[in-house]
N, C-alpha and C positions, 0 to 999 in steps of 0.2 A: 316221248323221245322220238325224233324224226331221224331216219337215215338219209344222209346225203347222197344224192344221186349223181353219179358221175357220167358225163356225156361220153359217147363213143370216140369222138375226136380228143377228149382229155385222156381217155384210157390208152388209145393208141399212141399218142405223144408221150405218156408216161412209160409205156412199154419200150418205145425205141430209146428213150433216155436210160431206161435199165440196162438195155444191151450196150449203149455207149459206155456206161459205168462198168459192166462187166468186162468189155474190151480193154478199157484203160487199166483196169485191176490186172488183167492177165499181162499186158505189156509191161506194166511197172514191176510185176513178179518176175518176168523174164529178164528184164534189164537190170534188175537188182543183182544178178549175177556178177556184174562188173564190180560192185562194191565188195563183194566177197572176194573176188580176185585181187583187187587192189588192198583189201586187209592182209590177205596172204602174202603178197608181194612185200608189204611194208612189214610183217613180221619177220621175213627173211633178212631184210637189209637194216632193221632198227630194232635196238634192243627194247625200246619204248613199248613196241607192239608185239612183245615176245609171246606168240602163241604156239602151242604144241601142234603137232600134226593131228592128234586125236580131237583137238578143239576145232581145227579147221574142218576135218572130216564131218564132225557132228553138225557145224554150221552148214556145210554143204548138203547134208541129209535133211536138215530142217527146210533149207532152201528149195531143195528137189521136191519134197512133199508139198510145201507151199505152192510151187509151180504147177504140180499136177492139179491140186485143189482149184486153183484159179483157172487152169484149162478146162476142167470139167464144168466148173461153174459157167464159164462161157458157153461151152458147147451145149448145155442144157436149156439154153434160151429158146424159146418157142416164138416163131414169127406170129406177129399179132393179126396179120391178114388171113393166113390160112391154118395156123395152129400146129404146123409141122415144126420139126426141129430146124432151126435155121442153118446150121452148118452140116 
């Protein structure tokens, strides 16, 4: 079995692609809050989306924990050039 060698430029490019994926995940997690707000608004004006306050509070808690996890994951990215934390 041979181990595939990855060149420095390929590794460097892959590292920056990973940073971009982390950033997009964090932005999507942050902006998904508006879906939660829309659902809460629709539950107030429509009987079809009749969600209780407890359900909305649970949804907010799940969103909040997800947002924290996405932010921590983004902030744990290390710069491929110097090896220090990027943020």
